[in-house]
Structure formats: C-alpha cells, structure tokens
N, C-alpha and C positions, 0 to 999 in steps of 0.2 A: 504494500500500500504506500502511495506517495505521501510525503509530508505536506500538510496543508499550510497555507500562509495564515498566521494568526493575526487577527485584525481587531483594533480598537477604534471606536468612533467617538469624537467629542463634538458636542453640539447636536446630539441625536434627534432632537425634536423638530429641527428645521427642515425646510423643503429639500435642501441639498442632501441632507442625511437620508431623507426618505427615498430619494432617487438612488442614492448609493446603496442603501439597504436592498432595494428592489433588484439591483444588479448582482449584489454579493450573496444574497441568501441562498440561491440555488447554484452558485458558481462552484464547480467541483473541486477547485483548489483553494477555496477560502473557508476559514472558520472564524466566525465573529465571536470574539471573547467578551467584549463589552460594548454597550452603547450608552454613553454618558449623557445624563441630563439631570441637573440638580432639581429642577422644578417638577420633573415627572418621575423621579426615582421610585422604583417599586411598581410602576404601572406598566401594563403590556404595551409594547411598541405599536401594535396594531390599533390601540385606542387613539393614537395620534396620527399614524400613517394608515388610514383605513384601507388603502389599496393592498396592504399586507395581511388583511384578515384571512386566516386560514393558511398563510404562508409561513408564519413563525410564531413561536410562543416565547420569544425573547422578551425580557423586561428591561426597562431603563434602569440604570444604576447611578449612584453618586460617587462610588469608589473608582479609583484609577489604579490599575496594576500594570505599569509599563513593562515590567519584567516578564510578563506573560504573553507579550505580543511581538510580532515582527514589524508590523506597519501600523502607524497611527494616522487616521484621517481627521483633519480639523475641518469641521463643517459649521463652525461658529459664525456669527454675524461679522461683517467686515470691521476690522479693528480689534477684534477679540482674539484672533489667532496669535498676534504678536504679544499681547498681554499674557496669554496662556503659556507661551514658550518662555517668556521672561519670569513667570511665577512658578514654574514647575521644573524639577530636576529630571531630565529625560536621559535615558541610557544613550551613550554615544553611538551605538550601532543601530539604534532604532531608526527605521525609515519613516519619514513624515511626508504626507501629501496634504498640502493646504488648499482647500477649495474656496477660500475667501480671496480678497484682493490684496491682502497684507504683504505678500512677498513677491508679487508679480514684477514689480519694477526692479531692474538690476541695481544692486547696492553693495557697497563694501561692508555694510553692517550685518549682512546675513549670507548664508551659504546656499540659499535656494536657487535651483535652476528653473528657468521658465519652461514649463512643461508642454510646449508645442513641438511635437515630434518632427514636423516638417522643417523646423528651425534648429532644434537642439537634440536630435536623436541620440547622438553619441554621448553628450553630456548627461542626458536623462538616464541612459543605461548605467552610468557610473555613479549617479547622484544618490545621496541618502535623504536629501530634502528637495522636494519638487513643489513648485507653485503652479497649480493647475490654472491654465488660461480660462477666461470666461467665454461663454458661447458667442457673444457679439464680437469680442476681440478675435476669436478664432476665425469666424466667418470673414471678417474684414481683412485679416492678415492673409488668409488663404486666397482671397480674391485679388489681393494686391501683389502677391509673390510673382506672378507671371510678368508683371510690369517691370 
C-alpha cells in the first residue's frame, strides 16, 4: 500500500477550504488529518460545507498537530495566513500551500514560490512553500503569456 500524503487545513470553514475538501476527500493519495476552525470546533464539516453531506464524517477541530502532517493548506481570509505563520512554530520540513493573497507577490521577506506552473514549474517542484495564484490572476496571466 502506498503512503498517503497527510494533510492539515487551517481556515476550514471558508469557501476555499470547502472546495479543497471536495477535491481531497476522495483523492486516493491524500489523508486529511485535521480541518481547523476555532468557531466550528467539534461540528461536522458537512454542516458548513453542505455539498459534502454524505461524503465525510470529519469534524472541525481547534487543535493543531503539525507533526502529524506532510502538507498544510492555509485557507484563511486574506491577511490571516501571514499572521498564522508568524504566530505558530511550524516544522521546517512541513510543506505549506497558501490559498490567500498573502504571499503571492515576490518578496525577500518570505520563501514562497508563486504557484503558477506555466511560470514556475521547476521552482514549484523544489519548493516547500507555495503561494497559490488566484483564479482571475491565472486567467489573465495565461492569456497574456503568448504576447
């Protein structure tokens, strides 16, 4: 049996997390270890993300166990991912994928790679921290690349 990628999600009650969960719940190589939401801790995820009714019996949690995961998805509101990273001690080898806007702009203050494969494929493959591009930015950039 293949080792599954162990995943943690912060900001689990938001729209982005709901879409991420929809993709990961039945992915054969992923195992969701926790979905963090302090305001919904102990409640079924499907209570908030109704599209997942019958798909999962996972509950939101308020605890964070970074040692138990391989990848951490940050699905918090814009501006919150940066605060989260500043306020938590994260294992050095933990892979982080930020779905907010916090780390999309290139900066010497962080190690995030802009996650548009058409632009940064090689860097993404080597990165431990990836800033996921937004949907509008992706469409605009892909349309402009041929120019």
